[in-house]
C-alpha positions in Angstrom: 0.0 0.0 0.0 2.8 2.4 0.9 4.7 1.6 -2.4 1.5 2.2 -4.4 1.0 5.6 -2.7 4.6 6.6 -3.5 4.0 5.6 -7.2 0.8 7.7 -7.3 2.5 10.8 -5.8 5.4 10.5 -8.2 3.1 10.1 -11.2 0.9 13.1 -10.2 3.9 15.3 -9.4 5.7 14.5 -12.7 2.6 14.8 -14.9 1.4 18.0 -13.4 4.8 19.7 -13.5 4.8 19.2 -17.3 1.3 20.6 -17.8 1.3 23.8 -19.9 5.0 23.7 -20.9 4.2 24.8 -24.4 3.9 28.4 -23.1 7.4 28.3 -21.5 10.7 29.2 -23.1 13.1 26.4 -24.1 15.2 27.0 -21.0 12.2 26.9 -18.6 10.9 23.8 -20.4 14.2 22.0 -19.8 14.2 23.0 -16.1 10.6 21.8 -15.6 11.3 18.5 -17.4 14.4 18.0 -15.2 12.3 18.3 -12.1 9.5 16.1 -13.5 12.1 13.5 -14.5 13.5 13.4 -10.9 9.9 13.2 -9.5 8.9 10.3 -11.9 12.2 8.5 -12.0 12.9 9.0 -8.3 9.3 7.8 -7.5 9.8 4.6 -9.5 13.0 4.0 -7.5 11.4 4.8 -4.2 8.3 2.6 -4.9 10.6 -0.3 -5.7 12.6 -0.1 -2.5 9.6 0.7 -0.3 8.2 -2.6 -1.6 11.5 -4.4 -1.1 11.5 -3.3 2.6 8.4 -5.6 2.9 10.3 -8.6 1.4 10.7 -11.3 4.0 13.3 -14.0 3.4 14.6 -16.8 5.8 18.1 -15.4 5.6 19.9 -12.0 5.9 20.6 -10.1 2.7 22.0 -6.6 1.9 22.2 -4.2 -1.1 25.1 -3.0 -3.1 25.1 0.8 -2.7 26.6 1.5 -6.1 24.2 -0.7 -8.1 21.3 0.7 -6.0 22.3 4.3 -7.0 22.7 3.2 -10.6 19.1 1.9 -10.7 17.8 5.3 -9.6 19.9 7.2 -12.2 18.7 4.9 -14.9 15.0 5.5 -14.0 15.5 9.3 -14.0 17.4 9.3 -17.3 14.9 7.1 -19.1 11.9 9.2 -17.9 13.7 12.3 -18.9 14.3 11.0 -22.4 10.6 10.2 -22.8 9.5 13.7 -21.6 12.0 15.4 -23.9 10.4 13.5 -26.8 6.9 14.6 -25.8 7.7 18.3 -25.1 10.0 19.3 -27.9 8.7 19.2 -31.4 5.2 18.3 -32.6 3.4 15.8 -30.3 2.0 12.9 -32.3 0.6 9.4 -31.6 3.8 7.8 -32.6 5.7 10.0 -30.1 3.2 9.1 -27.3 3.7 5.4 -28.2 7.5 5.7 -28.2 7.5 7.7 -24.9 5.3 5.1 -23.2 7.4 2.2 -24.4 10.6 3.9 -23.3 9.2 4.5 -19.8 7.8 1.0 -19.7 11.2 -0.5 -20.6 12.8 1.9 -18.1 10.6 0.8 -15.3 11.6 -2.8 -16.0 15.3 -1.9 -16.3 15.1 -0.1 -13.0 13.5 -3.1 -11.3 16.0 -5.7 -12.5 19.0 -3.4 -11.9 17.7 -2.8 -8.4 17.3 -6.6 -7.9 20.9 -7.1 -9.1 21.9 -5.0 -6.1 21.0 -7.8 -3.7 24.0 -9.2 -1.8 24.2 -12.6 -0.1 21.2 -13.4 -2.1 20.6 -14.1 -5.8 17.3 -13.6 -7.6 16.4 -16.3 -10.1 13.9 -15.3 -12.8 11.7 -17.1 -15.2 11.4 -16.0 -18.9 7.6 -15.8 -18.5 7.8 -13.6 -15.4 10.2 -11.2 -17.2 8.1 -11.1 -20.3 4.8 -10.5 -18.5 6.3 -7.7 -16.3 7.9 -5.8 -19.3 4.9 -6.1 -21.5 2.5 -5.0 -18.7 4.8 -2.1 -18.0 5.0 -1.0 -21.6 1.2 -1.3 -22.2 0.2 0.5 -19.0 2.8 3.3 -19.6 1.5 3.8 -23.1 -2.0 4.0 -21.8 -0.9 6.4 -19.0 0.8 8.8 -21.4 -2.0 8.5 -23.9 -4.6 9.6 -21.3 -2.5 12.3 -19.6 -1.3 13.8 -22.9 -4.4 13.2 -25.0 -6.2 16.1 -23.5 -4.2 18.1 -21.0 -6.9 18.7 -18.4 -7.1 17.9 -14.7 -9.2 14.8 -15.1 -6.9 13.1 -17.6 -3.8 14.0 -15.5 -5.4 12.2 -12.5 -6.5 9.2 -14.6 -3.0 9.0 -16.1 -1.5 9.2 -12.6 -3.6 6.2 -11.5 -2.6 4.1 -14.6 1.1 5.1 -14.1 0.9 3.9 -10.5 -0.4 0.6 -11.6 2.3 0.4 -14.3 5.1 0.9 -11.7 3.6 -1.4 -9.1 2.5 -4.0 -11.7 6.1 -4.5 -12.9 7.4 -4.9 -9.4 4.8 -7.3 -8.0 4.3 -9.3 -11.2 8.1 -9.7 -11.4 8.5 -10.6 -7.8 5.8 -13.2 -8.1 7.9 -14.9 -10.8 11.2 -14.7 -8.8 12.9 -17.2 -6.6 15.6 -16.2 -4.1 18.7 -18.3 -3.4 21.1 -17.6 -0.5 24.7 -16.8 -1.4 27.6 -17.2 1.0 30.0 -14.9 -0.8 29.1 -11.3 -1.8 29.8 -10.0 -5.3 29.7 -6.4 -4.3 30.8 -3.4 -6.5 30.3 -0.8 -3.8 29.7 -0.8 0.0 26.9 -3.0 1.3 23.9 -1.5 3.0 21.2 -3.2 5.0 17.5 -2.7 5.3 17.9 -0.2 8.1 20.1 2.1 6.1 18.0 1.6 3.0 14.9 2.5 5.0 16.5 5.9 6.0 17.3 6.6 2.3 13.8 5.7 1.2 12.1 7.7 3.9 14.2 10.8 2.9 13.4 10.5 -0.8 9.7 9.8 -0.1 9.6 12.8 2.2 11.0 15.0 -0.6 8.5 13.4 -3.0 5.6 14.2 -0.6 6.7 17.8 -0.4 6.8 18.1 -4.2 3.4 16.4 -4.4 1.8 18.9 -1.9 3.4 21.9 -3.8 2.0 20.5 -7.1 -1.5 20.3 -5.7 -1.6 24.0 -4.9 -1.2 24.9 -8.5 -3.2 22.0 -9.9 -6.5 22.7 -8.1 -8.7 25.5 -9.5 -8.8 28.5 -7.1 -11.8 30.5 -8.4 -14.3 28.0 -9.6 -17.1 29.1 -7.3 -16.6 32.8 -7.9 -16.6 32.5 -11.7 -19.4 29.9 -12.1 -22.3 32.3 -11.5 -21.2 35.1 -13.9 -20.7 32.5 -16.7 -24.3 31.2 -16.3 -25.6 34.8 -16.1 -23.8 35.5 -19.3 -25.5 32.6 -20.9 -29.0 34.0 -20.0 -28.1 37.4 -21.4 -26.9 35.9 -24.6 -30.3 34.3 -25.2 -31.9 37.7 -25.3 -29.5 39.3 -27.7 -29.7 38.9 -31.5 -25.9 38.7 -31.8 -24.9 35.2 -33.1 -23.7 33.0 -30.3 -20.7 31.8 -32.4 -19.2 35.3 -32.3 -19.9 36.0 -28.7 -19.6 32.8 -26.8 -16.9 30.1 -26.7 -17.8 26.4 -25.8 -15.7 24.5 -23.3 -15.9 21.1 -21.5 -16.4 20.9 -17.8 -17.9 18.3 -15.5 -18.9 16.1 -18.5 -20.9 18.7 -20.3 -20.4 21.6 -22.8 -20.7 25.0 -21.2 -20.2 28.5 -22.7 -18.3 31.6 -21.7 -18.4 35.1 -23.1 -15.4 35.8 -25.3 -14.6 38.9 -23.4 -13.8 36.8 -20.3 -11.3 34.6 -22.2 -7.6 35.8 -22.0 -6.2 33.5 -24.7 -6.8 30.4 -26.8 -4.0 27.9 -27.4 -3.9 25.2 -30.1 -3.4 21.6 -28.8 -3.5 19.3 -31.8 -6.9 19.4 -33.5 -8.4 21.1 -30.5 -7.7 24.1 -28.3 -7.5 25.2 -24.7 -9.1 28.5 -23.4 -7.6 30.4 -20.5 -9.7 32.4 -18.1 -9.3 33.8 -14.5 -10.7 30.5 -13.3 -8.3 28.3 -15.1 -7.7 26.3 -18.3 -10.5 24.5 -20.1 -10.7 22.2 -23.1 -12.5 23.5 -26.2 -13.5 21.4 -29.2 -12.7 24.1 -31.7 -9.5 23.9 -33.7 -7.4 27.1 -33.7 -8.6 27.7 -37.3 -12.2 27.4 -36.2 -11.5 29.8 -33.3 -9.8 32.3 -35.7 -12.8 32.2 -38.1 -15.6 32.4 -35.5 -13.9 35.2 -33.5 -13.0 37.2 -36.6 -15.2 40.1 -35.5 -14.0 40.1 -31.9 -11.0 41.8 -30.4 -8.8 38.7 -30.4 -5.5 39.0 -32.2 -3.2 36.3 -33.4 0.2 36.4 -31.7 1.5 33.1 -32.9 0.3 30.3 -35.1 -0.8 28.5 -31.9 -2.3 31.4 -30.0 -5.1 33.9 -30.1 -5.0 36.6 -27.4 -7.5 39.1 -25.9 -5.6 42.4 -25.8 -7.8 43.7 -23.0 -6.4 41.0 -20.6 -2.7 41.5 -21.5 -0.9 42.9 -18.4 2.5 43.3 -19.9 4.6 43.1 -23.1 8.3 42.4 -23.7 10.1 42.6 -26.9 12.9 40.0 -27.5 14.8 41.1 -30.5 12.6 40.2 -33.4 10.0 38.3 -31.3 8.1 39.2 -28.1 6.1 38.0 -25.1 2.6 39.0 -23.8 2.2 38.6 -20.1 -1.0 37.7 -18.2 -2.0 37.7 -14.6 -3.2 34.1 -14.8 -1.7 31.2 -12.9 -2.3 28.8 -15.8 -1.0 31.2 -18.4 1.8 33.5 -17.2 2.8 34.5 -20.8 2.3 33.9 -24.5 4.9 34.1 -27.3 4.7 36.6 -30.1 6.2 35.4 -33.4 8.3 37.5 -35.7 5.5 37.8 -38.3 3.0 38.9 -35.7 5.2 41.3 -33.7 4.2 44.5 -35.5 0.4 43.9 -35.6 0.5 43.0 -31.9 2.5 46.1 -30.9 0.1 48.2 -32.9 -2.9 46.8 -31.1 -1.2 47.1 -27.7 0.0 50.6 -28.6 3.7 49.9 -27.8 
């Protein structure tokens, strides 16, 4: 139970840290991916050794410190590779599949490298056990990434977290179920040996850090103004019924709580392309919209929205700052989900003209 909880916290922290990275600069994206990799990879490692602390054998065994550390680094590097694939360049189904397989293989590699750290004890595997654990890991990891990155909303991140937790735990316990342990009289250590007591201290410290990161992630993940904004949105819907202005030019549909709702375009700060769909950003958070960026551009042609980038439409009335970066620029917003939006070279002059800078 403890190991599954660690896997869930790691999955949530890593997947939520990477949410909305397309609005960040390359440097900020790399930093966020680094932290997410440590959270996911370190969580895989912590989950494995939390579970190993519960392993009861009829003889004393230890762990090789060097091999144990290697297993943690492998997990972090493999997850980091998958996240780099997903967050640099256009995200496609093939990339999601590749990233899921890489993480699945990485989880298996971490497990078996961690098992190789056993001293005075040798793990004996069966081909069937290895095959089932690796296949299960890859399939569940692909499903987890497919859900979490299919539509980048809160519900899918939570569902992806649960599937990721099952992927990590599934590999460990399926693999352990197909493993026998043989006592060895002579150690084959590479580095110093550590016992369960020392390992427990290390696992507690890493799990404590992971819990801290998990709690910090929840503060930015949960919506902060849902109640305050819900009533004005419904009031706007009633007002729109009485006006002859076409709804398509005044209201924008979005998905929330399993139904399509509408919000007045004047309350939307920006619209961001995400594949064939878009996300809209308001003071209450980020919401999924079934429009493509081309549809949004066409339907809002008579509104005040301006195109700052091929992937962004921006409401100038909600821009709180502007910064020119040589031949490009950045529009700033006072929104937790959308701190800034890039301005491309081709759109720099029109955007500056509208903003009056």
